[in-house]
SERO-4910 file (N, C-alpha, C, O; in steps of 0.05 Angstrom, whole numbers):
BEGIN
 pado doro    nc1    nc2    nc3   cac1   cac2   cac3    cc1    cc2    cc3    oc1    oc2    oc3
  Met    A     44    591    977     34    605    960      5    600    963     -2    583    979
  Asn    A    -14    613    950    -39    628    961    -63    600    957    -65    591    934
  Ala    A    -77    590    977    -90    569    967   -105    576    960   -117    554    958
  Leu    A   -125    599    947   -153    598    927   -126    601    899   -133    600    875
  Ala    A   -104    604    905    -93    593    871    -83    565    873    -81    554    851
  Ser    A    -76    553    890    -58    526    881    -79    505    868   -103    505    862
  Asp    A    -53    487    866    -70    470    855    -52    443    855    -28    445    860
  Ser    A    -62    420    851    -42    399    858    -42    373    844    -52    353    854
  Pro    A    -32    374    826    -29    352    806    -22    329    812     -5    330    830
  Ser    A    -27    311    807    -28    283    815    -16    261    789    -29    265    768
  Ser    A     -4    248    788     10    225    780    -14    205    771    -26    194    790
  Pro    A    -23    199    749    -48    183    745    -54    159    766    -76    155    774
  Arg    A    -24    138    777    -26    133    798    -31    142    825    -26    129    845
  Glu    A    -41    162    824    -46    175    858    -75    182    852    -91    172    867
  Thr    A    -84    198    831   -100    197    826   -125    167    825   -144    159    838
  Asn    A   -114    162    810   -132    118    820   -137    127    851   -160    131    859
  Arg    A   -109    128    870   -114    117    889   -133    136    908   -147    130    928
  Tyr    A   -128    159    896   -160    172    911   -188    160    904   -208    154    917
  Ala    A   -178    157    873   -218    150    870   -222    125    884   -243    125    897
  Lys    A   -201     96    885   -204     73    900   -223     89    923   -246     83    928
  Val    A   -211    105    933   -217    107    981   -246    127    967   -262    132    985
  Ile    A   -252    137    942   -277    143    948   -303    118    934   -327    116    940
  Glu    A   -286    102    916   -315     85    908   -314     59    940   -333     45    948
  Val    A   -292     60    950   -307     40    985   -306     56   1008   -302     43   1028
  Ser    A   -309     75   1010   -326    112   1026   -355    102   1018   -369     90   1034
  Arg    A   -361    105    995   -386     93    994   -400     67    988   -425     64    986
  Arg    A   -378     44    984   -384     21    997   -389     16   1024   -403     -3   1031
  Val    A   -381     29   1036   -376     17   1070   -393     38   1083   -398     33   1107
  Arg    A   -401     55   1075   -412     77   1090   -443     67   1104   -463     57   1094
  Trp    A   -437     74   1133   -451     74   1160   -469     93   1165   -475    115   1155
  Glu    A   -477     78   1187   -495    106   1204   -496    104   1228   -495     80   1235
  Ile    A   -496    119   1244   -494    105   1279   -512     99   1290   -510     82   1308
  Glu    A   -535    109   1284   -555     97   1300   -575     61   1282   -585     40   1289
  Arg    A   -572     69   1269   -575     51   1242   -561     24   1249   -567      3   1259
  Asp    A   -540     35   1237   -525      6   1233   -505      2   1260   -494    -19   1266
  Val    A   -501     28   1276   -478      9   1287   -500      3   1318   -503    -20   1327
  Ile    A   -512     25   1330   -522     29   1353   -548     11   1355   -553     -4   1374
  Lys    A   -561     13   1335   -588    -12   1337   -602    -11   1356   -615    -32   1360
  Gly    A   -607     17   1380   -623     11   1401   -611     -9   1418   -625    -26   1428
  Arg    A   -584     -9   1424   -571    -28   1441   -569     -6   1462   -577     17   1458
  Arg    A   -556    -16   1488   -544     -5   1510   -520    -31   1519   -518    -54   1510
  Phe    A   -506    -19   1537   -482    -31   1542   -487    -51   1566   -501    -41   1585
  Asp    A   -481    -74   1570   -484   -102   1582   -447    -93   1595   -425    -90   1585
  Phe    A   -462    -92   1625   -434    -76   1637   -422   -115   1655   -402   -117   1670
  Gln    A   -438   -136   1648   -425   -152   1655   -395   -165   1634   -374   -176   1642
  Asp    A   -402   -158   1604   -384   -160   1589   -351   -134   1587   -351   -111   1595
  Lys    A   -335   -146   1579   -311   -126   1583   -307   -114   1557   -316   -123   1536
  Phe    A   -293    -93   1560   -294    -79   1537   -273    -69   1517   -280    -62   1495
  Leu    A   -246    -69   1525   -233    -73   1514   -215    -99   1521   -208   -103   1544
  Pro    A   -207   -113   1501   -193   -139   1501   -164   -137   1521   -151   -115   1525
  Asp    A   -158   -156   1529   -130   -165   1543   -101   -152   1536    -84   -143   1551
  Gly    A   -101   -154   1507    -83   -147   1483    -76   -121   1483    -55   -112   1474
  Leu    A    -98   -106   1495    -93    -72   1505   -100    -56   1530    -94    -33   1536
  Ser    A   -114    -75   1543   -114    -64   1568    -95    -80   1586    -94    -79   1611
  Arg    A    -80    -96   1570    -65   -110   1589    -70   -114   1623    -55   -110   1642
  Val    A   -101   -123   1623    -98   -132   1653    -98   -157   1666   -105   -165   1689
  Asp    A    -86   -171   1637    -74   -201   1646    -46   -202   1662    -40   -217   1680
  Arg    A    -30   -181   1649      1   -179   1666     -5   -149   1693     13   -137   1704
  Ser    A    -33   -144   1695    -32   -124   1727    -35   -143   1750    -42   -167   1748
  Ser    A    -28   -123   1781    -40   -125   1800    -55   -131   1807    -53   -136   1831
  Leu    A    -87   -135   1790   -115   -137   1784   -119   -162   1790   -124   -171   1767
  Val    A   -121   -184   1808   -128   -214   1810   -155   -221   1807   -162   -243   1798
  Asp    A   -172   -203   1816   -203   -212   1824   -211   -205   1793   -202   -185   1781
  Ala    A   -227   -223   1782   -242   -227   1744   -251   -204   1742   -247   -193   1720
  Asn    A   -269   -188   1767   -292   -172   1773   -285   -150   1763   -298   -135   1748
  Glu    A   -250   -147   1778   -245   -119   1777   -219   -111   1749   -212    -89   1740
  Arg    A   -210   -139   1740   -205   -140   1720   -233   -131   1701   -232   -106   1702
  Arg    A   -248   -135   1691   -272   -124   1679   -278    -93   1679   -281    -75   1662
  Leu    A   -278    -96   1711   -281    -62   1716   -258    -45   1697   -263    -23   1687
  Met    A   -234    -57   1695   -209    -35   1690   -211    -40   1659   -202    -21   1646
  Ser    A   -221    -60   1644   -228    -60   1616   -249    -38   1614   -242    -20   1599
  Gln    A   -272    -35   1624   -290    -19   1609   -284      9   1623   -301     27   1618
  Ile    A   -261     17   1642   -258     41   1648   -243     44   1621   -256     58   1605
  Gln    A   -218     35   1612   -201     40   1600   -216     36   1564   -205     46   1544
  Gly    A   -242     19   1564   -248     23   1548   -266     51   1534   -269     59   1511
  Arg    A   -272     58   1554   -292     86   1563   -269    108   1556   -276    127   1542
  Thr    A   -247    106   1564   -224    128   1552   -209    124   1525   -198    143   1514
  Tyr    A   -210     84   1510   -202     90   1486   -219    100   1466   -212    106   1443
  Ala    A   -240    103   1475   -275    112   1452   -275    142   1456   -291    156   1443
  Asn    A   -252    154   1477   -266    182   1489   -231    199   1471   -223    221   1462
  Ile    A   -221    175   1476   -184    189   1461   -192    189   1427   -185    207   1412
  Phe    A   -206    166   1419   -205    164   1390   -216    202   1380   -208    219   1364
  Gly    A   -245    200   1406   -257    226   1399   -237    255   1397   -242    274   1383
  Leu    A   -217    252   1413   -207    274   1420   -192    276   1389   -193    297   1377
  Val    A   -183    261   1383   -157    265   1358   -174    273   1337   -167    290   1321
  Glu    A   -195    263   1335   -209    258   1313   -216    291   1307   -222    297   1284
  Arg    A   -214    312   1326   -214    335   1326   -194    356   1308   -199    374   1291
  Phe    A   -173    348   1320   -152    349   1296   -135    330   1274   -112    330   1267
  Ile    A   -153    317   1269   -148    306   1250   -170    320   1224   -165    325   1200
  Asn    A   -188    323   1236   -208    333   1217   -204    361   1213   -215    369   1193
  Ala    A   -194    375   1225   -180    399   1222   -164    407   1206   -166    429   1196
  Lys    A   -143    388   1200   -116    388   1181   -131    381   1154   -125    394   1134
  Ile    A   -155    356   1153   -158    339   1136   -167    370   1113   -157    373   1090
  Leu    A   -185    388   1125   -201    405   1112   -178    421   1101   -174    424   1077
  Glu    A   -162    432   1127   -135    453   1111   -123    450   1086   -119    467   1068
  Leu    A   -118    419   1089   -105    406   1061   -119    396   1043   -109    386   1023
  Ser    A   -157    398   1047   -171    393   1008   -161    423   1000   -152    422    977
  Arg    A   -160    448   1011   -152    477   1004   -130    469    973   -132    481    951
  Asp    A   -115    451    978    -85    448    965   -104    442    936   -102    454    915
  His    A   -125    416    944   -136    414    914   -157    418    899   -165    405    880
  Trp    A   -171    445    915   -190    461    901   -190    467    870   -211    470    857
  Phe    A   -166    467    861   -168    472    839   -147    453    820   -143    455    796
  Gly    A   -137    438    836   -130    404    821   -140    374    821   -159    362    811
  Asp    A   -129    370    831   -141    338    828   -167    333    841   -168    333    865
  Gln    A   -181    331    830   -205    331    843   -225    307    859   -244    309    873
  Ala    A   -208    281    847   -213    262    856   -198    263    886   -204    250    906
  Ala    A   -174    282    883   -160    279    909   -182    290    936   -185    280    958
  Leu    A   -195    313    924   -208    337    931   -234    316    948   -235    315    972
  Glu    A   -250    304    933   -273    292    946   -263    265    957   -280    252    969
  Ala    A   -245    256    956   -235    236    982   -228    243    999   -224    226   1016
  Leu    A   -223    275   1006   -208    293   1029   -240    300   1034   -249    291   1054
  Val    A   -253    311   1023   -278    320   1037   -299    302   1051   -312    306   1072
  Arg    A   -300    276   1033   -310    248   1048   -295    242   1073   -310    243   1093
  Phe    A   -272    237   1077   -256    232   1099   -265    253   1112   -277    243   1131
  Ser    A   -266    282   1113   -272    302   1130   -302    299   1145   -307    307   1168
  Asp    A   -316    289   1131   -349    273   1135   -354    254   1152   -374    251   1165
  Glu    A   -329    237   1151   -328    214   1166   -324    214   1191   -335    202   1209
  Glu    A   -298    235   1192   -284    255   1206   -306    258   1234   -305    251   1257
  Leu    A   -323    270   1218   -346    285   1250   -363    263   1250   -376    263   1271
  Lys    A   -367    245   1236   -387    227   1247   -369    217   1266   -375    220   1290
  His    A   -347    205   1259   -344    194   1285   -340    206   1316   -346    194   1337
  Gln    A   -328    232   1314   -332    250   1337   -369    240   1351   -375    230   1373
  Ala    A   -388    248   1328   -415    244   1347   -412    207   1351   -419    201   1375
  Leu    A   -409    195   1344   -408    167   1345   -394    160   1376   -402    146   1395
  Phe    A   -369    176   1372   -366    170   1416   -362    193   1421   -339    198   1427
  Arg    A   -382    214   1421   -395    217   1437   -424    206   1447   -433    210   1469
  Arg    A   -436    194   1430   -458    175   1430   -453    150   1462   -464    142   1482
  Ile    A   -427    146   1447   -420    124   1470   -413    134   1489   -413    118   1507
  Glu    A   -407    152   1495   -398    169   1522   -422    170   1529   -418    166   1553
  Glu    A   -439    173   1527   -475    183   1534   -474    153   1555   -477    148   1579
  Leu    A   -467    132   1515   -486    104   1541   -473     92   1561   -486     79   1576
  Ile    A   -446     94   1566   -429     85   1574   -429     98   1608   -424     86   1629
  Asp    A   -438    125   1603   -442    146   1630   -467    138   1643   -474    145   1665
  Asp    A   -481    123   1629   -518    113   1631   -506     97   1656   -513    101   1679
  Gly    A   -487     80   1648   -483     50   1662   -469     57   1687   -483     61   1707
  Met    A   -451     58   1688   -427     70   1709   -425     89   1723   -433    110   1712
  Pro    A   -415     92   1751   -411    109   1773   -408    140   1761   -404    147   1737
  Ala    A   -412    154   1778   -408    183   1769   -375    191   1773   -362    175   1785
  Gly    A   -364    209   1765   -339    208   1769   -315    221   1744   -301    241   1743
  Tyr    A   -320    193   1724   -303    196   1710   -302    218   1699   -321    233   1697
  Arg    A   -279    223   1689   -262    254   1675   -253    249   1656   -251    225   1653
  Ala    A   -243    266   1632   -227    262   1611   -211    286   1619   -220    308   1627
  Ala    A   -181    277   1614   -167    293   1630   -152    319   1605   -133    335   1607
  Ala    A   -167    313   1590   -156    332   1560   -176    348   1546   -199    340   1545
  Asp    A   -172    361   1538   -198    382   1534   -193    375   1497   -170    378   1490
  Pro    A   -210    367   1478   -207    362   1451   -204    387   1437   -196    380   1415
  Asn    A   -205    405   1438   -205    436   1422   -175    449   1436   -159    456   1419
  Asp    A   -165    452   1470   -144    452   1466   -111    425   1457    -87    419   1454
  Ile    A   -133    421   1457   -108    390   1439   -103    400   1406    -82    411   1399
  Ala    A   -122    396   1390   -126    412   1370   -111    436   1357   -100    439   1335
  His    A   -117    453   1378   -103    478   1378    -73    479   1379    -59    495   1367
  Ala    A    -66    461   1393    -28    457   1407    -29    435   1375    -16    443   1356
  Val    A    -40    416   1373    -26    404   1345    -27    414   1324     -9    408   1310
  Leu    A    -41    427   1315    -38    442   1295    -28    465   1290    -34    476   1269
  Gly    A     -8    478   1313     13    486   1321     43    476   1303     66    483   1302
  Lys    A     34    464   1297     57    439   1281     57    445   1261     41    463   1257
  Gly    A     72    436   1236     76    436   1213     58    405   1202     53    384   1214
  Ser    A     52    416   1175     33    384   1162     46    362   1173     35    346   1187
  Trp    A     74    361   1167     84    335   1159     93    324   1180    106    304   1178
  Ala    A     86    337   1209     93    326   1231     59    319   1238     52    296   1246
  Val    A     39    342   1234     21    326   1240     -2    295   1222    -19    279   1229
  Leu    A     16    305   1194      5    284   1180     23    256   1191     16    234   1184
  Ala    A     41    261   1205     55    229   1206     36    224   1235     21    205   1234
  Leu    A     35    241   1258     20    232   1277    -10    216   1270    -18    195   1279
  Thr    A    -25    234   1248    -47    219   1248    -44    188   1226    -59    168   1229
  Cys    A    -27    190   1211    -26    162   1196    -11    145   1220    -12    121   1215
  His    A     -1    149   1240      4    133   1259    -23    119   1278    -27     96   1287
  Ile    A    -38    145   1281    -55    131   1298    -82    112   1284    -98     98   1296
  Glu    A    -81    117   1254   -103    105   1234    -90     85   1239   -103     69   1253
  Leu    A    -69     77   1232    -49     47   1221    -57     34   1241    -70     14   1234
  Phe    A    -54     37   1276    -53     33   1308    -83     24   1311    -90      4   1323
  Thr    A   -103     43   1297   -125     24   1293   -134     10   1287   -148     -4   1302
  Gln    A   -132      6   1260   -129    -24   1247   -121    -40   1255   -135    -60   1261
  Ala    A    -91    -38   1260    -78    -60   1283    -96    -67   1306   -101    -91   1309
  His    A   -109    -49   1325   -121    -54   1345   -138    -77   1337   -140   -100   1345
  Tyr    A   -150    -63   1321   -181    -77   1322   -178   -110   1302   -195   -128   1305
  Arg    A   -155   -115   1282   -148   -144   1277   -142   -158   1293   -149   -181   1299
  Gln    A   -123   -141   1302   -105   -161   1327   -110   -168   1349    -99   -186   1363
  Ser    A   -134   -149   1357   -143   -157   1390   -177   -152   1397   -191   -163   1413
  Ile    A   -182   -133   1379   -217   -135   1396   -238   -157   1369   -257   -172   1372
  Glu    A   -223   -150   1346   -252   -177   1322   -248   -202   1342   -270   -211   1349
  Ser    A   -228   -215   1353   -223   -236   1363   -235   -239   1389   -234   -263   1394
  Asp    A   -244   -228   1404   -243   -224   1435   -270   -235   1440   -285   -216   1441
  Glu    A   -283   -254   1443   -312   -268   1445   -322   -259   1462   -346   -260   1465
  Ser    A   -303   -246   1485   -314   -247   1518   -318   -208   1508   -317   -191   1525
  Leu    A   -321   -203   1486   -318   -168   1495   -347   -160   1495   -361   -178   1488
  Ser    A   -363   -134   1501   -386   -128   1492   -390   -137   1464   -373   -133   1446
  Ala    A   -414   -149   1460   -414   -138   1426   -432   -105   1406   -442   -104   1384
  Leu    A   -430    -90   1422   -441    -64   1427   -414    -51   1410   -410    -39   1389
  Tyr    A   -397    -60   1432   -366    -48   1440   -359    -50   1406   -357    -33   1388
  Lys    A   -354    -83   1408   -332    -88   1379   -352    -78   1360   -339    -75   1340
  Asp    A   -370    -73   1356   -389    -70   1328   -388    -36   1330   -396    -28   1308
  Val    A   -382    -16   1346   -368      9   1348   -342      4   1336   -335     20   1318
  Phe    A   -330    -11   1340   -297     -5   1326   -294    -29   1303   -273    -37   1292
  Leu    A   -327    -40   1297   -314    -51   1272   -327    -26   1252   -318    -28   1229
  Phe    A   -341    -11   1254   -350      3   1238   -335     30   1233   -337     46   1215
  His    A   -320     29   1258   -299     54   1249   -276     45   1233   -263     62   1220
  Trp    A   -270     23   1235   -250      8   1224   -245      6   1192   -226      3   1178
  Arg    A   -277      9   1188   -280      4   1157   -276     23   1151   -261     24   1131
  Glu    A   -285     46   1161   -268     82   1145   -243     86   1158   -231    106   1148
  Glu    A   -231     76   1176   -209     84   1185   -181     71   1168   -159     79   1171
  Ser    A   -188     48   1149   -175     33   1133   -168     64   1113   -148     77   1109
  Gln    A   -188     66   1108   -182     91   1077   -166    115   1087   -148    128   1076
  His    A   -172    117   1101   -162    146   1117   -131    143   1125   -116    162   1129
  Ala    A   -125    124   1127    -95    120   1127    -74    113   1099    -50    111   1096
  Ile    A    -95    112   1083    -98    108   1060    -88    141   1052    -66    146   1040
  Leu    A   -107    159   1060   -104    195   1048    -91    195   1062    -72    203   1049
  Asp    A    -80    191   1092    -67    197   1109    -26    196   1089    -13    212   1076
  Glu    A    -24    179   1095     -1    169   1072     -5    188   1050      7    209   1053
  Leu    A    -18    185   1031    -17    195   1004    -14    229   1008      0    241    991
  Glu    A    -29    245   1032    -18    275   1034      1    286   1037     11    306   1028
  Trp    A     17    253   1069     38    261   1079     58    262   1057     72    283   1055
  Arg    A     62    242   1038     86    244   1023     83    263   1003    104    264    990
  Arg    A     64    280    994     58    298    982     68    316    992     83    327    976
  Ile    A     68    331   1023     73    349   1040    116    338   1042    135    352   1044
  Asp    A    114    319   1041    151    315   1041    165    322   1015    187    332   1011
  Ala    A    147    316    999    164    321    964    166    356    966    180    368    949
  Gln    A    155    368    982    157    401    979    179    412   1004    187    435   1006
  Leu    A    185    395   1020    214    397   1034    237    400   1025    244    387   1006
  Ser    A    256    419   1039    282    421   1039    290    398   1065    277    395   1086
  Glu    A    315    383   1057    332    377   1076    327    393   1108    315    383   1127
  Ala    A    332    407   1107    335    416   1136    298    434   1147    290    442   1169
  Glu    A    287    435   1124    257    430   1131    240    405   1147    218    406   1159
  Arg    A    261    380   1140    246    362   1142    254    358   1167    239    349   1185
  Asp    A    283    366   1169    296    362   1203    279    378   1230    272    368   1251
  Val    A    274    402   1222    253    412   1230    221    399   1244    207    400   1264
  Ala    A    223    387   1214    198    371   1227    196    346   1242    178    342   1258
  Val    A    218    328   1239    224    306   1251    231    321   1284    230    307   1305
  Gly    A    234    340   1284    232    358   1310    208    365   1318    207    370   1342
  Glu    A    184    369   1306    161    376   1315    148    351   1311    127    351   1324
  Leu    A    150    330   1300    136    295   1295    151    293   1344    142    294   1367
  Ile    A    169    291   1332    172    285   1366    164    303   1387    156    293   1408
  Asp    A    165    323   1384    150    346   1402    120    331   1411    116    322   1434
  Leu    A     96    328   1385     78    317   1383     71    289   1403     52    285   1418
  Val    A     98    270   1398     96    246   1420     93    250   1445     74    244   1460
  Val    A    122    263   1449    126    273   1475     97    295   1483    102    301   1506
  Ala    A     82    304   1478     51    314   1479     39    300   1490     36    301   1514
  Val    A     24    276   1469     14    256   1473     23    245   1497      7    244   1516
  Asp    A     51    233   1502     54    220   1525     38    240   1561     25    232   1580
  Gly    A     48    261   1553     33    283   1577      1    274   1581    -10    269   1602
  Ile    A    -10    273   1553    -43    269   1562    -48    238   1575    -66    232   1590
  Leu    A    -36    227   1569    -34    193   1572    -29    198   1603    -51    200   1615
  Gln    A    -11    199   1618     -3    214   1633    -27    229   1658    -33    223   1681
  Ala    A    -35    245   1644    -58    254   1658    -82    236   1659    -93    228   1679
  Gln    A    -86    231   1640   -109    209   1637   -109    180   1662   -127    169   1676
  Ala    A    -79    176   1657    -82    145   1673    -86    159   1705   -105    152   1719
  Ala    A    -76    168   1710    -73    186   1733   -109    184   1739   -115    167   1756
  Ala    A   -126    197   1729   -149    205   1731   -155    171   1729   -159    157   1748
  Asp    A   -154    167   1710   -169    141   1715   -162    107   1736   -174     85   1736
  Ala    A   -140    116   1752   -139    107   1779   -144    107   1798   -143     91   1816
  Glu    A   -154    141   1792   -176    150   1812   -202    151   1813   -216    157   1833
  Tyr    A   -213    144   1785   -239    140   1788   -243    107   1793   -263    100   1804
  Phe    A   -226     90   1787   -237     53   1792   -232     56   1828   -251     51   1843
  Ser    A   -211     62   1839   -209     66   1862   -236     75   1873   -249     61   1888
  Ala    A   -244     99   1866   -275    107   1883   -297     90   1883   -315     91   1900
  Ile    A   -295     73   1862   -310     65   1851   -318     27   1853   -339     14   1854
  Val    A   -298     23   1853   -288    -10   1860   -300    -25   1888   -298    -12   1909
  Ser    A   -307    -42   1888   -322    -55   1913   -316    -55   1940   -328    -69   1957
  Arg    A   -286    -33   1947   -264    -49   1960   -247    -21   1970   -242     -6   1951
  Pro    A   -239    -15   1995   -215     -7   1988   -189     -3   1983   -171    -17   1993
  Val    A   -185     20   1963   -152     13   1959   -129     38   1964   -128     61   1956
  Ser    A   -109     20   1985    -91     37   1985    -86     53   1966    -94     51   1943
  Ala    A    -64     78   1981    -52    100   1965    -31     86   1955    -19    104   1942
  Gly    A    -18     67   1952      9     46   1951     -2     37   1923     10     43   1902
  Glu    A    -25     22   1923    -55      1   1910    -57     21   1879    -52     12   1856
  Arg    A    -67     52   1888    -68     64   1861    -39     83   1852    -43    101   1836
  Arg    A    -20     80   1858     16     87   1846      8     68   1835     -6     74   1815
  Thr    A     11     38   1841      6     13   1825     -5     18   1798      4     22   1775
  Leu    A    -38     15   1809    -51     25   1786    -49     45   1760    -61     47   1739
  Glu    A    -30     58   1773    -32     85   1754    -13     76   1743    -22     69   1721
  Ala    A     16     70   1743     24     56   1735     28     44   1710     43     49   1691
  Glu    A      3     19   1716     -1     -7   1701    -17      4   1672    -13     -5   1649
  Ile    A    -35     26   1680    -51     34   1656    -38     51   1646    -48     57   1625
  Leu    A    -17     64   1651     -1     87   1644     17     68   1625     28     79   1606
  Ala    A     22     42   1629     33     24   1613     17     18   1588     26     19   1565
  Ala    A     -4     11   1595    -25      2   1575    -22     21   1554    -12     16   1531
  Tyr    A    -32     44   1564    -40     75   1547    -13     80   1532    -17     96   1514
  Arg    A     13     72   1534     31     76   1529     36     54   1488     40     57   1464
  Trp    A     27     33   1516     32     11   1490      0     17   1460      4     16   1436
  Gln    A    -23     21   1473    -42     32   1459    -42     56   1444    -52     57   1421
  Tyr    A    -33     76   1454    -35    101   1438      2     99   1419      2    101   1394
  Ile    A     19     97   1429     42    102   1418     63     74   1409     70     71   1386
  Val    A     69     61   1424     82     44   1416     76     23   1394     89     17   1374
  Ser    A     58     16   1401     39    -10   1380     41      1   1355     47    -14   1337
  Gly    A     37     32   1348     31     50   1324     66     59   1320     65     78   1304
  Val    A     90     55   1326    100     65   1319    128     39   1312    150     40   1300
  Gln    A    115     23   1324    121     -5   1314    119    -18   1292    138    -32   1284
  Gly    A     90    -14   1274     77    -23   1260     89    -22   1237     94      0   1228
  Pro    A     94    -46   1223    100    -48   1193    104    -21   1169    119    -14   1151
  Arg    A     86    -15   1179     82      1   1156     79     30   1162     66     44   1147
  Phe    A     88     39   1180     85     69   1192    115     61   1191    128     77   1176
  Leu    A    129     43   1201    165     46   1198    172     41   1168    196     47   1164
  Ser    A    156     31   1142    164     41   1122    163     53   1104    174     51   1082
  Val    A    145     73   1117    143     93   1109    162    119   1117    169    139   1105
  Leu    A    168    108   1147    190    132   1153    215    132   1136    227    150   1126
  Ala    A    221     97   1135    249     88   1123    248     97   1094    267     94   1079
  Glu    A    229    105   1088    230    121   1049    232    154   1047    243    163   1027
  Leu    A    219    177   1072    222    187   1075    255    203   1098    270    220   1089
  Leu    A    256    197   1115    272    204   1130    307    194   1126    312    170   1123
  Asn    A    333    218   1127    361    196   1124    363    178   1146    342    177   1158
  Pro    A    387    158   1158    385    146   1178    393    173   1200    374    173   1216
  Ala    A    407    189   1204    403    205   1230    371    217   1230    361    222   1252
  Gln    A    358    222   1211    328    240   1223    326    208   1244    326    203   1268
  Arg    A    325    192   1222    304    158   1240    326    151   1263    315    141   1283
  Glu    A    347    154   1265    363    152   1292    348    178   1320    348    177   1345
  Arg    A    339    198   1302    333    218   1328    301    205   1342    294    204   1366
  Ile    A    285    198   1315    258    190   1326    262    166   1342    247    164   1362
  Ala    A    280    144   1337    288    120   1352    301    134   1384    295    127   1406
  Asn    A    311    145   1379    333    151   1406    311    172   1434    315    177   1458
  Ala    A    284    180   1412    260    192   1436    249    181   1440    241    182   1463
  Leu    A    239    157   1422    224    142   1428    234    115   1447    217     98   1449
  Ala    A    253    112   1459    263     88   1459    258     93   1493    253     69   1499
  Pro    A    255    106   1514    245    108   1533    211    108   1539    197    106   1558
  Leu    A    207    112   1513    175    103   1517    172     65   1518    164     52   1537
  Val    A    182     54   1489    190     31   1485    203     15   1512    197     -8   1517
  Ala    A    216     26   1524    220     12   1550    210     11   1576    220     -2   1594
  Ala    A    184     28   1576    170     34   1594    152     10   1590    144      1   1611
  Val    A    145      0   1568    117    -18   1563    123    -43   1565    106    -61   1562
***
């Protein structure tokens, strides 16, 4: 269908859900410098990422200072990964908004606001990287380019991209509520970054699901089979990014820690970081009750089994 001629008839219930997201978006709106940064810098005596996500409490590192340093490196990567994924999320949301140009105007406004907020989140995470870079030694590197990843992800169909996006934005909420919010040992600035991020991501997850279900309703069973395969491909690609970043972060830790690190220990650290990243960015999300509930509604047993089998090695690895 020509996007310029398309419309998106919605049920009254769906329109009300889009409208509710708009209402909340207006109420929780925040600005980067005024509300989040507030003239502060990072205190490198604090942890950035809680043990529930970094898993340093189960790592081979025993020194408290080294565990704190690892939490800071992982916390830096955590912010950068979100900046990376929001590049393709924003592009997909802008694309989907075309379906509502001449249809549900509440849906259109909700997605436009979603896009505006995602652009702001990318700017926030670039700002956080600048602040962390000011206080940490040189040598840290991001293993993936956001534009390269966005091009690769957007080569898949909307069903798979929305499934991945919904998964990401659901685990963002779970991470904040279950691990970040309650950890008093974390940097206050770092906690505020993810508090404000969480406030808007909570609405984005609702929109992800609405759009995912809308796209799903347009698919045949054969097309849905293809979409499941594309989702599996995307998860494999995410794991490739995590493997590269775990290697980069183990190398960086080894270069800046205040003692020599053997090649064997570095390999151990890389494996531990990769396990933590697989937990953070894949397993914690795919095991989330809301994500599993939507998959159960949209997919038949054989399709769900394909996904479970593809994920099994990653789940076992953490």
